[in-house]
KOLSE-781188 format. One line per field, with one value per residue (C-alpha): x, y, z; residue number from 1. Coordinates in pm, 1 decimal, decimal comma. Layout:
BEGIN
u X_...
v Y_...
w Z_...
n NUM_...
This chain:
BEGIN
u -396,0_-126,7_222,4_472,6_706,9_416,8_289,9_633,8_690,7_352,1_436,8_769,0_598,1_341,8_617,0_824,0_523,8_516,6_894,5_1056,3_1380,8_1407,0_1390,0_1657,2_1884,6_1817,1_1911,7_2230,1_2342,0_2263,8_2454,6_2753,3_2723,1_2542,6_2263,9_2017,7_1827,6_1561,6_1615,0_1263,6_942,2_762,2_387,4_188,7_-158,3_-371,5_-448,4_-817,8_-1002,1_-1051,6_-711,2_-450,5_-123,6_-294,3_-516,8_-203,2_3,1_-254,8_-203,0_171,8_118,3_-78,6_235,5_456,8_562,2_605,5_597,4_944,8_981,1_785,6_883,2_745,1_802,7_685,1_737,8_565,5_291,7_365,7_384,9_532,0_603,2_828,7_776,4_1020,7_982,0_1147,1_1330,1_1555,6_1606,7_1257,7_1238,5_1125,1_791,1_782,7_432,3_371,3_49,5_-46,2_-174,8_-507,3_-567,7_-261,3_-347,4_-589,8_-967,0_-939,4_-713,2_-923,9_-1246,4_-1090,4_-952,4_-1290,4_-1452,6_-1191,6_-1214,5_-1594,4_-1550,5_-1340,1_-1528,5_-1443,3_-1354,1_-1054,8_-920,5_-971,5_-804,3_-467,6_-339,6_-446,7_-80,0_-97,1_-465,7_-387,6_-618,4_-954,6_-1131,6_-1198,9_-990,0_-953,7_-647,4_-763,7_-797,6_-456,4_-289,7_-450,4_-345,7_10,5_29,3_3,9_127,1_316,1_249,3_-129,3_-130,8_81,0_-156,8_-457,8_-313,3_-167,9_-362,1_-214,0_101,9_472,9_616,8_967,5_1178,2_1528,7_1852,3_2031,7_2376,8_2539,4_2467,4_2635,9_2996,2_3130,7_2895,8_2877,0_2941,4_2714,1_2972,8_3071,3_2709,2_2585,8_2861,9_2777,7_2403,5_2460,5_2704,5_2422,1_2210,4_1990,6_1924,5_1972,4_1780,9_2018,3_1790,8_1998,8_2294,9_2328,8_2385,1_2146,0_2273,5_2620,7_2796,9_2733,8_2358,3_2415,1_2233,3_2323,3_2063,0_2041,8_1774,9_1688,1_1438,0_1103,2_1056,8_746,3_499,1_164,4_-133,3_-492,3_-727,9_-1101,0_-1178,4_-1029,3_-703,0_-357,1_-62,5_296,8_357,5_628,9_579,2_806,5_1176,5_1450,0_1636,4_1975,1_2047,0_2375,6_2347,4_2619,8_2664,7_2556,7_2783,9_2646,9_2765,7_2415,0_2329,0_2097,9_1752,4_1562,1_1531,1_1655,7_1374,7_1587,5_1716,8_1380,5_1236,6_1462,5_1407,2_1033,6_1126,2_1228,7_872,1_883,6_839,9_1180,5_1235,2
v -4891,0_-4789,0_-4861,5_-4580,3_-4679,0_-4681,5_-4341,5_-4180,4_-4321,0_-4191,0_-3848,9_-3850,0_-3931,3_-3654,0_-3408,2_-3492,4_-3424,6_-3068,4_-3039,4_-3238,0_-3051,7_-3238,9_-3573,9_-3459,4_-3348,0_-3676,7_-3865,9_-3658,2_-3754,5_-4122,5_-4114,5_-3989,5_-4303,5_-4139,3_-4295,5_-4011,2_-4030,9_-3788,2_-3569,5_-3427,3_-3354,5_-3022,4_-2962,9_-2638,3_-2557,7_-2294,4_-2289,6_-2313,6_-2539,5_-2804,1_-2776,6_-2700,8_-2886,3_-3173,1_-3248,9_-3355,0_-3478,7_-3731,6_-3947,6_-3965,3_-4025,9_-4338,5_-4458,6_-4402,5_-4037,6_-3834,8_-3456,1_-3319,6_-2945,2_-2624,7_-2304,3_-1953,1_-1726,3_-1381,8_-1193,5_-1456,3_-1518,6_-1891,1_-2157,8_-2504,2_-2838,6_-3123,1_-3495,2_-3785,2_-4158,7_-4410,7_-4546,2_-4248,0_-4370,1_-4233,9_-3863,4_-3608,3_-3440,5_-3059,6_-2907,9_-2533,2_-2331,5_-1972,8_-1798,5_-1665,5_-1441,6_-1238,3_-1182,0_-947,2_-998,6_-1071,6_-1373,1_-1499,9_-1470,8_-1630,6_-1922,5_-1974,9_-1988,0_-2237,8_-2459,9_-2471,0_-2657,9_-2940,1_-3262,2_-3433,4_-3742,9_-3559,5_-3451,2_-3798,4_-3978,0_-4139,4_-3970,6_-3621,3_-3509,7_-3537,3_-3466,1_-3171,5_-2870,9_-2966,1_-2638,6_-2404,8_-2090,1_-1837,5_-1649,9_-1314,5_-1455,7_-1626,1_-1304,6_-1098,6_-1351,6_-1343,7_-967,0_-1018,5_-1373,8_-1590,1_-1878,4_-1829,9_-1812,3_-2128,8_-2332,8_-2187,7_-2292,3_-2633,8_-2747,0_-3034,5_-3195,9_-3195,6_-2845,7_-2984,4_-3292,9_-3259,5_-3436,7_-3573,4_-3431,5_-3626,6_-3950,1_-3837,8_-3928,4_-3691,4_-3405,6_-3419,6_-3050,7_-2773,2_-2554,9_-2853,4_-2960,7_-2609,5_-2555,9_-2886,6_-2813,7_-2465,4_-2598,2_-2827,0_-2517,8_-2492,2_-2166,5_-2161,6_-1956,9_-1677,1_-1512,3_-1489,0_-1633,9_-1953,2_-2145,2_-2077,6_-2158,6_-2256,5_-2541,3_-2350,3_-2385,0_-2760,3_-2729,6_-2586,4_-2568,3_-2462,3_-2505,9_-2454,9_-2190,2_-2338,9_-2367,0_-2203,7_-2455,1_-2410,4_-2426,4_-2425,3_-2211,7_-2255,4_-1954,5_-2155,3_-1960,5_-2115,2_-1931,0_-2020,2_-1994,2_-2122,8_-2488,7_-2690,9_-2682,0_-2922,1_-2864,0_-2985,6_-3023,5_-3090,6_-3170,0_-3151,1_-3343,8_-3205,2_-3231,3_-3581,7_-3692,9_-3729,5_-3538,7_-3243,6_-3334,9_-3009,5_-2698,6_-2339,2_-2085,8_-1802,4_-2034,6_-2192,6_-1841,7_-1785,8_-2137,4_-2058,1_-1795,5_-2069,1_-2054,0_-1677,7_-1564,4_-1502,5_-1145,1
w -1529,4_-1777,4_-1645,5_-1599,8_-1884,0_-2130,5_-2011,3_-2031,2_-2379,8_-2498,4_-2351,9_-2537,1_-2868,0_-2812,4_-2720,9_-3029,1_-3252,3_-3117,5_-3105,9_-3386,4_-3313,1_-2980,9_-3156,9_-3402,5_-3115,3_-2934,0_-3251,7_-3292,9_-2942,8_-2992,3_-3323,0_-3119,5_-2904,6_-2613,4_-2407,6_-2354,8_-2026,9_-1912,1_-1603,8_-1579,6_-1768,1_-1722,2_-1739,2_-1726,4_-1596,3_-1419,9_-1045,3_-1123,6_-871,7_-1141,9_-1306,2_-1041,1_-997,7_-816,5_-1117,8_-1307,0_-1012,8_-893,1_-1201,3_-1132,6_-760,9_-850,3_-1026,9_-723,6_-751,6_-431,7_-384,9_-305,3_-361,2_-422,3_-599,2_-648,3_-949,1_-841,6_-1167,3_-1382,1_-1122,7_-1117,6_-848,9_-902,7_-738,3_-838,1_-785,6_-773,0_-823,9_-585,7_-889,5_-963,5_-1320,7_-1384,9_-1466,5_-1213,3_-1289,6_-1261,5_-1264,5_-1265,3_-1251,5_-1328,2_-1014,1_-1140,7_-839,4_-945,5_-1313,2_-1489,0_-1488,3_-1862,0_-1806,2_-1515,5_-1713,9_-2021,0_-1821,6_-1653,8_-1998,5_-2122,5_-1815,7_-1839,2_-2168,2_-2018,4_-1935,4_-1606,6_-1809,0_-1961,5_-1621,7_-1474,6_-1765,9_-1689,9_-2007,7_-1894,6_-1910,5_-2289,4_-2351,5_-2577,2_-2602,0_-2447,0_-2529,4_-2818,2_-2845,8_-3126,7_-3245,0_-3109,4_-2758,1_-2780,3_-2896,5_-2620,4_-2355,6_-2490,6_-2438,6_-2062,3_-2005,9_-2251,1_-2012,8_-2023,2_-2401,9_-2431,5_-2214,8_-2398,3_-2735,2_-2645,4_-2340,8_-2145,3_-2276,4_-2194,0_-2221,5_-2225,6_-2167,1_-2026,0_-2111,5_-1804,1_-1878,4_-1593,7_-1780,4_-2103,5_-2182,2_-2447,3_-2361,9_-1982,5_-1925,4_-2048,7_-2230,0_-2448,7_-2500,5_-2579,0_-2834,8_-3003,3_-3016,3_-3160,3_-3419,4_-3533,5_-3602,8_-3291,9_-3107,7_-2731,4_-2476,5_-2375,8_-2117,6_-1800,8_-1992,5_-2193,9_-1871,0_-1585,5_-1237,3_-1116,5_-944,6_-618,8_-689,1_-746,5_-1080,6_-1420,3_-1696,8_-2058,9_-2323,8_-2687,1_-2787,5_-2882,9_-3258,6_-3401,1_-3537,7_-3718,4_-3481,6_-3601,1_-3394,7_-3366,2_-3583,7_-3872,0_-3884,5_-3857,6_-3705,6_-3629,4_-3255,5_-3017,4_-2927,5_-2698,1_-2621,0_-2511,1_-2186,3_-2061,1_-1688,1_-1506,5_-1134,3_-869,1_-543,4_-208,2_97,0_158,3_-184,9_-328,0_-645,1_-585,1_-717,3_-676,1_-888,8_-862,6_-897,5_-1037,0_-1310,4_-1387,7_-1420,1_-1721,7_-1859,5_-1880,3_-2140,9_-2384,0_-2520,2_-2572,7_-2930,8_-3084,0_-3197,9
n 1_2_3_4_5_6_7_8_9_10_11_12_13_14_15_16_17_18_19_20_21_22_23_24_25_26_27_28_29_30_31_32_33_34_35_36_37_38_39_40_41_42_43_44_45_46_47_48_49_50_51_52_53_54_55_56_57_58_59_60_61_62_63_64_65_66_67_68_69_70_71_72_73_74_75_76_77_78_79_80_81_82_83_84_85_86_87_88_89_90_91_92_93_94_95_96_97_98_99_100_101_102_103_104_105_106_107_108_109_110_111_112_113_114_115_116_117_118_119_120_121_122_123_124_125_126_127_128_129_130_131_132_133_134_135_136_137_138_139_140_141_142_143_144_145_146_147_148_149_150_151_152_153_154_155_156_157_158_159_160_161_162_163_164_165_166_167_168_169_170_171_172_173_174_175_176_177_178_179_180_181_182_183_184_185_186_187_188_189_190_191_192_193_194_195_196_197_198_199_200_201_202_203_204_205_206_207_208_209_210_211_212_213_214_215_216_217_218_219_220_221_222_223_224_225_226_227_228_229_230_231_232_233_234_235_236_237_238_239_240_241_242_243_244_245_246_247_248_249_250_251_252_253_254_255_256_257_258_259_260_261_262_263_264_265_266_267
């Protein structure tokens, strides 16, 4: 079995291929003398019987991860869980799924057609979290999915891979508050997600988050066409202590709802 450090490193490499901006931001921080640690990694899927949250989570559970929290996003028709490792230096894993019973027949039928193409061997692989797109999809289908659900279209185009990594702001020295960090990132030429404000959440929520907008990258579809579509983004998370002095480790649904929009197409 692949060890956790190797898996996380492979996921980071895969993620940076889809989001070279994240690697550049990471390098900018390290050039400033920062040690950049990862707060959490997010993955997306559908709540199809073969591909629900558990299909991804089981591979992390084998490596010691434990389920900790669950979240519902009514407007986006999403449900999510997060997992933590006993060694808190390891990133949390946040896995969301599109609730197919709440979407249109078109999305349900399309997802069923996509899932039918996925071999069991892909789902059972210990590298399922970065398997990429395991089905064929054309541009027309992607575009039609995007009209109803940006989330559905993203998973259809990219399949299974990290949607975002997250800088642990608490572990930074010069940039350990989000206003300072956001200003620095924007001065370097990166666009932040302003949905719900540049900073989502407050100290009273025990969690503040911000993120870049996903850069558009060329994706080849199975009709032979190539189109630029939003890829991955980089998130920044600052956590605050609970009354017991321990840093809050969960997530805030109303904030995460806006963070999801980091993969929306920029106007």
